[in-house]
C-alpha positions in Angstrom: -0.2 -0.1 0.0 3.1 2.4 0.8 4.2 1.9 -2.9 1.0 2.5 -4.3 0.3 5.4 -2.2 3.8 7.1 -3.1 3.3 6.3 -6.8 -0.2 7.6 -7.2 0.4 10.7 -5.1 3.3 11.9 -7.4 1.9 11.0 -10.4 -1.7 12.6 -9.4 -1.5 15.1 -6.8 2.0 16.5 -8.3 0.1 17.4 -11.6 -2.8 19.0 -9.6 -0.5 21.1 -7.6 1.4 22.3 -10.3 -1.7 23.0 -12.7 -3.2 25.0 -9.8 -0.6 27.3 -9.2 -0.4 27.9 -12.9 -3.8 27.9 -13.8 -5.7 29.8 -11.1 -8.6 27.6 -10.9 -10.2 25.5 -7.7 -9.2 21.9 -8.4 -10.8 19.7 -9.8 -11.5 22.5 -12.4 -7.4 22.0 -13.5 -8.3 20.8 -16.8 -10.6 18.1 -15.5 -13.7 20.2 -14.8 -15.8 22.0 -17.1 -16.5 25.1 -15.0 -13.5 27.1 -13.6 -13.6 28.9 -10.4 -12.0 32.1 -8.9 -8.1 32.5 -8.7 -8.1 32.7 -4.9 -9.7 29.5 -4.3 -7.1 27.8 -7.0 -4.4 29.6 -4.9 -5.5 28.4 -1.6 -5.7 24.7 -3.0 -2.3 24.9 -4.4 -0.7 26.3 -1.3 -2.4 24.0 1.0 -1.1 21.1 -1.2 2.2 22.2 -1.2 2.2 22.8 2.9 0.8 19.2 3.4 3.0 17.7 0.7 4.5 15.2 3.3 1.1 14.1 4.2 0.9 15.2 8.0 -1.9 13.8 10.2 -4.5 15.8 11.5 -4.7 16.2 15.5 -6.0 13.2 17.0 -7.7 13.4 21.0 -7.7 11.2 23.7 -11.1 9.6 24.9 -11.5 12.0 27.5 -12.1 14.7 24.8 -15.1 12.8 22.9 -18.1 15.2 22.7 -21.1 14.2 24.8 -23.5 15.5 21.8 -22.4 15.0 18.4 -25.1 16.7 16.2 -26.7 15.4 13.0 -27.6 17.3 10.2 -29.4 16.8 6.7 -30.4 13.2 6.2 -30.7 11.1 9.5 -32.7 8.1 8.0 -32.7 7.5 4.4 -36.3 7.2 2.9 -35.2 4.5 0.6 -36.8 1.2 0.5 -33.6 -1.2 -0.3 -31.7 0.8 2.5 -34.7 0.4 4.8 -35.1 -3.6 3.9 -31.2 -4.0 4.7 -31.3 -2.0 7.9 -34.1 -4.3 9.3 -31.5 -7.3 8.6 -28.8 -5.6 10.2 -27.2 -4.6 6.8 -26.4 -8.2 6.7 -27.2 -8.1 2.8 -25.4 -4.6 2.3 -22.6 -4.5 -0.7 -20.7 -1.6 -1.7 -19.8 -1.7 -5.4 -16.2 -0.6 -6.0 -15.4 -0.1 -9.8 -13.9 2.5 -12.7 -10.6 2.5 -13.2 -9.7 -0.3 -11.1 -8.2 -3.7 -11.8 -10.4 -6.2 -9.7 -13.8 -4.2 -9.6 -16.6 -6.0 -7.5 -18.4 -5.5 -4.3 -17.7 -5.8 -0.6 -19.9 -6.7 2.2 -20.0 -4.9 5.6 -18.2 -8.3 7.0 -15.5 -7.9 4.4 -14.6 -4.4 5.5 -14.5 -5.4 8.9 -12.2 -8.3 8.2 -9.8 -5.5 6.8 -7.1 -3.7 8.7 -9.0 -1.1 10.8 -7.9 2.2 12.0 -9.4 4.2 15.1 -8.9 7.8 15.3 -10.3 10.5 17.7 -10.7 13.6 15.7 -12.6 17.1 15.5 -15.5 17.5 12.8 -15.6 21.0 11.9 -19.0 21.7 10.3 -19.5 24.7 7.6 -22.4 25.7 9.8 -20.1 26.9 12.7 -20.1 24.2 14.9 -17.8 21.6 15.6 -17.5 18.4 17.9 -15.1 15.4 18.4 -15.7 11.7 18.0 -14.1 8.5 17.6 -14.3 6.7 14.3 -13.2 2.9 13.5 -13.0 1.7 9.6 -11.0 0.5 6.9 -8.6 3.1 5.2 -9.9 4.0 1.9 -6.5 3.5 0.5 -6.2 0.0 1.8 -9.4 -0.6 -0.2 -8.3 0.9 -3.2 -5.1 -1.2 -2.8 -7.6 -4.5 -2.7 -9.1 -3.7 -6.0 -6.2 -2.2 -7.5 -6.2 1.3 -8.9 -5.2 1.9 -12.9 -2.5 4.4 -13.6 -5.2 6.5 -15.4 -7.1 7.1 -12.1 -7.1 10.7 -10.6 -10.2 10.9 -8.7 -12.4 8.8 -6.5 -16.1 9.5 -6.8 -18.3 8.2 -3.9 -21.9 8.4 -3.9 -24.6 8.0 -1.0 -28.0 6.3 -0.4 -29.6 9.5 -0.1 -28.5 10.9 -3.5 -25.3 12.7 -2.5 -21.8 12.5 -4.4 -19.0 14.0 -4.1 -15.0 13.3 -5.5 -11.7 13.5 -3.9 -8.1 13.7 -5.5 -5.9 10.7 -4.6 -3.9 13.3 -2.0 -6.7 12.8 0.2 -8.3 9.7 -0.8 -5.0 8.0 0.0 -4.1 9.7 3.4 -3.9 7.2 6.2 -6.8 9.2 7.9 -9.3 8.8 5.4 -11.4 5.9 6.0 -14.6 4.2 5.6 -16.1 4.4 9.0 -18.1 1.5 10.4 -17.8 2.4 14.2 -18.6 5.4 16.3 -17.4 5.7 19.8 -16.8 2.5 20.6 -19.9 1.1 18.9 -21.2 0.3 15.8 -22.1 3.6 13.4 -25.4 4.8 14.3 -28.1 5.4 11.7 -28.0 9.1 12.3 -24.5 9.1 11.3 -24.5 7.2 8.2 -24.8 3.5 9.0 -23.6 1.0 7.9 -20.6 3.1 6.6 -19.4 6.6 6.1 -16.6 8.5 4.6 -14.2 10.4 7.1 -12.0 12.8 5.3 -10.4 14.5 8.4 -8.5 17.4 6.5 -11.6 18.9 5.2 -14.9 20.2 6.2 -17.8 18.2 7.5 -19.7 18.0 4.3 -16.9 16.2 2.6 -17.4 13.0 4.8 -20.3 11.6 3.1 -22.6 9.4 5.0 -24.5 6.3 4.0 -21.7 5.5 1.5 -23.4 3.3 -1.5 -20.8 3.2 -4.1 -17.4 4.1 -5.1 -15.6 4.6 -8.7 -11.9 5.6 -9.6 -12.0 8.0 -12.6 -9.5 10.1 -14.7 -11.8 13.1 -15.0 -14.9 14.2 -13.2 -16.3 17.2 -15.6 -18.8 14.3 -16.8 -20.5 14.1 -13.6 -23.6 16.3 -12.6 -22.6 20.1 -13.6 -18.7 19.0 -14.0 -17.8 21.0 -10.6 -16.6 17.7 -8.9 -19.6 17.5 -6.3 -23.3 17.8 -5.8 -22.4 20.2 -2.8 -20.1 22.6 -5.2 -23.4 22.9 -7.3 -24.8 24.6 -4.4 -22.5 27.0 -4.1 -19.7 25.5 -1.6 -16.3 24.9 -2.8 -15.3 21.6 -4.1 -12.0 21.6 -1.8 -12.5 22.4 1.8 -9.3 22.0 3.3 -9.0 22.7 7.2 
């Protein structure tokens, strides 16, 4: 996994960083999106990537720091027949398709994910609405799953979809970061439905809206300008930045 991460970061993120500095567009508008953003956002993205080029970890806390209340916003119980049927079965039939530019496309079950190497981290969730909370998350590093299916050399972005219709994309710099995980546990127990059960994404170096709940599909792609309105995510189409680094 270390070799894969190093190779993909050198090929993918280095290109994005250079394009951000020269092109002045917010990634992934760097030649892979249809609609460019303003120069200041592109500069912010490029500078942040340069400062984080050695892939530092975000701060992790001790158990005593876990918030007694962790707010839930937006969807808290998807109104989706397939989801509700799977929930009634304890998600025993749940499958996560992984496809696109991978060598071994397929689907993994919740049991499969729980059988993979796990990471537990206690981190700060910073919401764009102005609140924050600290929670403990347990799950599989996304990098491990991508290694399991084998990323192809052309892959530059990871597109993730959720049961409630949201979707977002992430460049490999964040997708392969060790603290980017597919979490199935929270605060020592199973991930609650209101927080995205059975599996949610945790992208600890970006604002909370990048950590999608109710993950339903993962796809590796070279470009994202063919998705939606070409802005890289549904939330970007609503006016929020595609890149929400903190």
